FIPAFI-382148 format. One line per 8 residues: number of its first residue (from 1); their letters; for each residue x, y, z of C-alpha. Coordinates in nm, 4 decimals. Layout:
<recs>
NUM> a> X Y Z | ...
</recs>
This chain:
<recs>
1> mckesata> 0.6273 -2.9924 -1.6983 | 0.4073 -2.7216 -1.5548 | 0.0364 -2.7506 -1.6211 | -0.1850 -2.4562 -1.7114 | -0.3610 -2.4991 -1.3754 | -0.2315 -2.6367 -1.0466 | -0.3530 -2.9687 -0.9043 | -0.4129 -3.0541 -0.5415
9> ddvhaamp> -0.0818 -3.2452 -0.5422 | 0.0954 -2.9333 -0.6689 | -0.0460 -2.7292 -0.3844 | 0.0438 -2.9936 -0.1258 | 0.3999 -3.0176 -0.2570 | 0.4331 -2.6411 -0.2387 | 0.3253 -2.6067 0.1239 | 0.5867 -2.3946 0.3013
17> rtvvgsaa> 0.7908 -2.5240 0.5918 | 0.7850 -2.3604 0.9306 | 1.1423 -2.2633 1.0084 | 1.2720 -2.0677 1.3072 | 1.6092 -1.9215 1.3883 | 1.9023 -1.8345 1.1658 | 1.9816 -2.0193 0.8460 | 2.2091 -2.3178 0.9120
25> dpialepv> 2.3631 -2.2817 0.5671 | 2.2894 -1.9302 0.4425 | 2.2783 -1.8477 0.0735 | 2.5819 -1.6479 -0.0319 | 2.4148 -1.3325 -0.1623 | 2.6934 -1.1238 -0.3135 | 2.6971 -0.7635 -0.1881 | 2.6438 -0.4856 -0.4391
33> ddvvvttl> 2.7861 -0.1363 -0.4430 | 2.4660 0.0265 -0.5551 | 2.1013 -0.0633 -0.6175 | 1.8468 0.1608 -0.7868 | 1.4780 0.0701 -0.7591 | 1.2589 0.2645 -1.0021 | 0.8852 0.2302 -0.9466 | 0.7478 0.2086 -1.3003
41> vdnvydal> 0.3872 0.1428 -1.1953 | 0.2065 0.1958 -0.8672 | -0.1441 0.2847 -0.7514 | -0.0426 0.6476 -0.6967 | 0.1160 0.9208 -0.9069 | 0.1766 1.2529 -0.7338 | 0.3665 1.5119 -0.9409 | 0.4194 1.7424 -0.6419
49> ltgdntit> 0.6189 1.5024 -0.4260 | 0.9757 1.6083 -0.3561 | 1.2886 1.3970 -0.3356 | 1.6328 1.4236 -0.1799 | 1.9847 1.3018 -0.2525 | 1.8716 0.9371 -0.2661 | 1.5134 0.9748 -0.3953 | 1.4390 1.1187 -0.7391
57> rapftagt> 1.0783 1.1972 -0.8265 | 0.9435 1.1955 -1.1799 | 0.9489 1.5373 -1.3491 | 0.6260 1.7338 -1.3347 | 0.6198 1.7410 -1.7157 | 0.7207 1.3853 -1.7976 | 0.5790 1.4018 -2.1495 | 0.3506 1.5859 -2.3880
65> tqapqfep> 0.0421 1.5005 -2.5887 | -0.1628 1.6731 -2.8557 | -0.4410 1.8900 -2.7143 | -0.6039 2.1485 -2.9405 | -0.7693 2.3143 -2.6398 | -0.4307 2.4726 -2.5579 | -0.2655 2.7474 -2.7616 | 0.0425 2.5511 -2.8695
73> gftnvglm> -0.1791 2.2541 -2.9592 | -0.0327 2.0291 -2.6919 | -0.0257 1.9852 -2.3153 | 0.2036 1.8252 -2.0597 | 0.1322 1.4821 -1.9153 | 0.2628 1.2993 -1.6117 | 0.2912 0.9286 -1.5480 | 0.0270 0.6565 -1.5357
81> aehgfsal> -0.0970 0.5095 -1.2084 | -0.3138 0.1990 -1.1852 | -0.3956 -0.0838 -0.9474 | -0.0745 -0.2715 -1.0143 | 0.2962 -0.2770 -0.9454 | 0.6173 -0.2799 -1.1461 | 0.9741 -0.1924 -1.0533 | 1.3009 -0.1782 -1.2447
89> vtvrrgdt> 1.5819 -0.3004 -1.0193 | 1.9346 -0.2084 -1.1272 | 2.2374 -0.3337 -0.9345 | 2.6001 -0.2282 -0.9705 | 2.9055 -0.4250 -0.8665 | 3.2231 -0.2419 -0.9571 | 3.1939 -0.1445 -1.3235 | 2.9132 -0.3914 -1.4009
97> ttsvlfdt> 2.5516 -0.2757 -1.4004 | 2.2567 -0.5098 -1.4574 | 1.8795 -0.4485 -1.4622 | 1.5944 -0.6849 -1.3765 | 1.2250 -0.6087 -1.4214 | 1.0196 -0.7068 -1.1160 | 0.6500 -0.7311 -1.2136 | 0.4905 -0.5367 -1.4976
105> glspdamv> 0.1744 -0.3660 -1.3725 | -0.1903 -0.4135 -1.4619 | -0.2350 -0.2957 -1.8204 | -0.0301 -0.3601 -2.1353 | 0.0500 0.0104 -2.1724 | 0.1260 0.1702 -1.8347 | 0.4705 0.0240 -1.7685 | 0.6146 0.0854 -2.1162
113> tnadrlgl> 0.4530 0.4306 -2.1360 | 0.6017 0.5345 -1.8039 | 0.9413 0.3932 -1.9000 | 0.9316 0.5988 -2.2216 | 0.8410 0.9172 -2.0345 | 1.1228 0.8543 -1.7869 | 1.3712 0.7927 -2.0671 | 1.4327 0.4306 -1.9634
121> dlsgvhav> 1.5184 0.1724 -2.2297 | 1.3642 -0.1610 -2.1306 | 1.5435 -0.3411 -2.4143 | 1.8450 -0.3668 -2.1851 | 1.6611 -0.5634 -1.9162 | 1.8396 -0.8928 -1.8464 | 1.5454 -1.0824 -1.6949 | 1.1849 -1.0507 -1.5808
129> vvshghfd> 1.0595 -1.1729 -1.2455 | 0.6868 -1.2229 -1.1841 | 0.6215 -1.2104 -0.8107 | 0.3003 -1.4146 -0.8416 | 0.0253 -1.4914 -1.0902 | -0.2253 -1.2144 -1.0157 | -0.2960 -1.0171 -1.3303 | -0.2204 -0.6741 -1.1788
137> hagglagl> 0.1470 -0.7774 -1.1715 | 0.1720 -0.9400 -1.5134 | -0.0473 -0.7315 -1.7455 | 0.2451 -0.5305 -1.8796 | 0.4127 -0.8411 -2.0225 | 0.2111 -0.7824 -2.3403 | 0.3507 -0.4324 -2.3800 | 0.7030 -0.5519 -2.3061
145> agrrgtrs> 0.6779 -0.8310 -2.5619 | 0.5570 -0.5832 -2.8210 | 0.8632 -0.3667 -2.7668 | 1.1204 -0.6442 -2.7614 | 0.9859 -0.8647 -3.0396 | 1.0538 -1.2362 -2.9980 | 1.4130 -1.2169 -2.8736 | 1.4546 -1.4600 -2.5841
153> lpmvvhpl> 1.4231 -1.3010 -2.2406 | 1.4523 -1.5081 -1.9202 | 1.1419 -1.4905 -1.7019 | 1.1574 -1.6422 -1.3534 | 0.8312 -1.7600 -1.1969 | 0.7016 -2.0042 -0.9402 | 0.5405 -2.3169 -1.0975 | 0.2031 -2.2217 -0.9475
161> vwtrrrla> 0.1993 -1.8867 -1.1266 | -0.0360 -2.0472 -1.3855 | -0.3011 -2.1271 -1.1207 | -0.6601 -2.0415 -1.2120 | -0.8162 -1.8149 -0.9512 | -1.1431 -1.6392 -0.8838 | -1.3141 -1.4166 -0.6278 | -1.6478 -1.5064 -0.4698
169> rpgggfdd> -1.8817 -1.2057 -0.4640 | -2.0481 -1.1257 -0.1281 | -2.3944 -1.1416 -0.2821 | -2.3299 -1.4568 -0.4824 | -2.1537 -1.5364 -0.8048 | -1.7857 -1.5264 -0.8943 | -1.5362 -1.3111 -1.0797 | -1.2750 -1.5108 -1.2666
177> lptlskra> -0.9269 -1.3594 -1.2582 | -0.7212 -1.3554 -1.5798 | -0.4743 -1.6449 -1.5778 | -0.1263 -1.6319 -1.7267 | -0.0633 -1.8632 -2.0211 | 0.2772 -2.0297 -2.0407 | 0.2121 -2.1215 -2.4030 | 0.1469 -1.7613 -2.5004
185> ltgegfdv> 0.4465 -1.6254 -2.3127 | 0.6922 -1.8726 -2.4639 | 0.5450 -1.7938 -2.8041 | 0.6212 -1.4253 -2.7459 | 0.9874 -1.4990 -2.6754 | 0.9988 -1.5332 -2.2972 | 1.2275 -1.8079 -2.1704 | 1.0191 -1.9283 -1.8752
193> ierrqpsl> 1.2147 -2.0616 -1.5772 | 1.0058 -2.2209 -1.2995 | 1.1479 -2.2381 -0.9488 | 0.9891 -2.3216 -0.6130 | 1.3205 -2.2767 -0.4336 | 1.5226 -1.9574 -0.3908 | 1.7030 -1.8388 -0.7043 | 2.0173 -1.6318 -0.7499
201> lvggsill> 2.0362 -1.3967 -1.0479 | 2.2924 -1.1519 -1.1865 | 2.6047 -1.3331 -1.0737 | 2.4619 -1.4087 -0.7323 | 2.3773 -1.0467 -0.6464 | 1.9962 -1.0712 -0.6667 | 1.8026 -1.3291 -0.4672 | 1.4458 -1.4426 -0.5316
209> tgevdrtt> 1.3022 -1.5872 -0.2143 | 1.1002 -1.8689 -0.3696 | 0.8203 -1.9827 -0.1411 | 0.8160 -1.7866 0.1831 | 0.7948 -1.9637 0.5181 | 0.4928 -1.8553 0.7228 | 0.6111 -1.8129 1.0809 | 0.4032 -1.5275 1.2260
217> dfehgmpp> 0.0678 -1.5812 1.3944 | -0.0945 -1.2676 1.2485 | -0.0315 -1.2895 0.8725 | -0.3066 -1.5210 0.7512 | -0.3086 -1.4541 0.3778 | -0.6124 -1.3978 0.1596 | -0.9765 -1.4256 0.2758 | -1.1901 -1.7312 0.1882
225> ahqhwtgt> -1.3419 -1.5448 -0.1079 | -1.0090 -1.5844 -0.2887 | -1.0214 -1.9287 -0.4484 | -0.8123 -2.1474 -0.6791 | -0.8916 -2.4379 -0.9097 | -0.7324 -2.7641 -0.7861 | -0.7975 -2.9539 -1.1087 | -1.1255 -3.0970 -0.9826
233> twepdplv> -1.2839 -2.8295 -0.7642 | -1.2595 -2.4708 -0.6418 | -1.1108 -2.4255 -0.2945 | -1.0039 -2.1275 -0.0804 | -0.6535 -2.0073 -0.1653 | -0.5274 -1.8145 0.1381 | -0.1531 -1.8658 0.0878 | -0.0973 -1.7665 -0.2777
241> lddqalvv> 0.2005 -2.0000 -0.2681 | 0.3603 -1.8545 -0.5804 | 0.4255 -1.5257 -0.3967 | 0.7959 -1.4390 -0.3804 | 1.0078 -1.1298 -0.3231 | 1.3359 -0.9894 -0.4548 | 1.6323 -0.9315 -0.2232 | 1.9589 -0.7400 -0.2666
249> nvrgqglv> 2.2452 -0.7081 -0.0181 | 2.3919 -0.3574 -0.0243 | 2.7518 -0.3682 0.0964 | 2.7768 -0.2531 0.4567 | 2.4089 -0.1532 0.4732 | 2.1993 -0.4700 0.4735 | 1.9062 -0.6134 0.2823 | 1.6895 -0.4279 0.0316
257> ivtgcgha> 1.3641 -0.6193 -0.0219 | 1.1110 -0.5535 -0.2992 | 0.7666 -0.7136 -0.2781 | 0.4852 -0.7359 -0.5313 | 0.1789 -0.7798 -0.3101 | 0.3501 -0.9378 -0.0128 | 0.0810 -1.2061 0.0136 | 0.3088 -1.4110 0.2377
265> gavnivrh> 0.3085 -1.1207 0.4838 | 0.5647 -0.8422 0.5081 | 0.7129 -0.9721 0.8325 | 0.7255 -1.3309 0.7084 | 0.9036 -1.2108 0.3947 | 1.1660 -1.0093 0.5820 | 1.2341 -1.2872 0.8308 | 1.2540 -1.5416 0.5491
273> aqrltgis> 1.5070 -1.3261 0.3636 | 1.7088 -1.2840 0.6822 | 1.7172 -1.6619 0.7359 | 1.8085 -1.7352 0.3744 | 2.0975 -1.4900 0.3704 | 2.2118 -1.4907 0.7322 | 2.1965 -1.1091 0.7167 | 1.9899 -0.9530 0.9940
281> rlhallgg> 1.9975 -0.5841 0.8950 | 1.6967 -0.4608 0.6950 | 1.8085 -0.1576 0.4990 | 1.4933 -0.0994 0.2909 | 1.1515 -0.2502 0.2209 | 0.9608 -0.1388 -0.0888 | 0.6407 -0.2581 -0.2588 | 0.2965 -0.3906 -0.1810
289> lhlngayf> 0.2271 -0.5107 0.1742 | -0.1372 -0.6165 0.1167 | -0.2973 -0.4753 0.4297 | -0.5907 -0.3084 0.2559 | -0.9499 -0.3802 0.3587 | -1.1362 -0.4957 0.6690 | -1.0097 -0.8542 0.6539 | -0.6498 -0.7404 0.6967
297> apsigptv> -0.7125 -0.4701 0.9573 | -0.6220 -0.6972 1.2554 | -0.2801 -0.7580 1.0975 | -0.1874 -0.3905 1.0725 | -0.0946 -0.3363 1.4381 | 0.1387 -0.6366 1.4784 | 0.2901 -0.5728 1.1344 | 0.3698 -0.2125 1.2262
305> raltemap> 0.5192 -0.3185 1.5585 | 0.7374 -0.5860 1.3979 | 0.8612 -0.3544 1.1227 | 0.9340 -0.0842 1.3799 | 1.1539 -0.3315 1.5687 | 1.3348 -0.4165 1.2435 | 1.4119 -0.0438 1.2016 | 1.4566 -0.0226 0.8230
313> gllvpghc> 1.6437 0.2762 0.6884 | 1.3802 0.3211 0.4162 | 1.0177 0.2042 0.4039 | 0.8150 0.2581 0.0859 | 0.4829 0.0702 0.1116 | 0.2854 0.0831 -0.2118 | 0.0191 -0.0784 -0.4274 | -0.2115 -0.2870 -0.2036
321> tgwraqha> -0.0860 -0.1653 0.1357 | -0.4009 0.0389 0.2002 | -0.4486 0.3811 0.3557 | -0.4992 0.2593 0.7139 | -0.1692 0.0723 0.7118 | 0.0028 0.3617 0.5361 | -0.1074 0.6031 0.8078 | -0.0019 0.3628 1.0844
329> laaalpdq> 0.3394 0.2996 0.9289 | 0.3972 0.6705 0.8641 | 0.3149 0.7493 1.2278 | 0.5362 0.4732 1.3659 | 0.8314 0.5293 1.1312 | 0.8111 0.8973 1.0314 | 1.1769 0.9253 0.9321 | 1.1805 0.6048 0.7279
337> wvqsssgt> 0.8368 0.6058 0.5620 | 0.8208 0.7536 0.2107 | 0.5136 0.8005 -0.0096 | 0.5347 0.5756 -0.3140 | 0.4528 0.7161 -0.6571 | 0.4880 0.5956 -1.0156 | 0.8188 0.7100 -1.1587 | 1.0134 0.7442 -0.8331
345> ryrlsaa> 1.3764 0.6298 -0.8245 | 1.5392 0.5137 -0.4997 | 1.9186 0.4868 -0.4963 | 2.0724 0.2865 -0.2118 | 2.4511 0.2782 -0.2004 | 2.7185 0.0973 -0.0043 | 2.8371 0.2474 0.3209
</recs>
């Protein structure tokens, strides 16, 4: 049974293996005919961004609200942006379409508000995946529970998602981070499924990586100020072992990978997904790459070089990627890089 906070034994048991080369026995990830990734919440909302035949931006007037300062008594509103991430991932195989919610943003309201303004019905979601326990990826669970009532909804997490964490302030003192409660979530109707290992969802067409092997020499994880409670003491928590990503295999195109924060490192995540599946082609990478701030600056160059060699067809860094990394990635991959924005839909289809 999972405890509300992780012990030192839990952390030791969860230490990732160092694996090189191709998977000896790859996971059979069923190819899909179509995957649509809709960014419900991101740090940015830009109503003037344009799309193309595969990218659909949110309408400039996504909704309205009362405003007596205007003649009709109302004004147009766009979508909400906040320091968090949430994506609706919809896969199609033949005539069967299934949706999974990957992370839920920071606040209880942003994800469900944006879904409403986009005309998306979250009641049809088949499962929720929480990429890791940081609150800016799980805050919208409250809003989702309020919409769905107590009807059982599978929620896949790593067992360490309940870990207590805090940040040490530079000048002294600490900021405790909100910690997910398994008891509260099960009481709200979520059917919590804990997995350290990779998981297959939706008839084997969506893969969750489980713990990601750390194989690069430049992706070091979080700084020492990021700490976790071991059960007896606070210790640095560089690895955020509960971090996992979502992977889809688009028929004839390759892997589509969605990350929450990418604490394991973007390159580690892609290589791990390639080893798990035996599929080398990276078709698209979307989500947070966590390269923001001075501590991560040395990792930007080698990350950009490695991703350039992987040559994805689409690259949509968001959330915690940071402006320096965004600029470097846009310069290195100008035809693949796309500005992320709340409410954007990316459709990736079979060849």
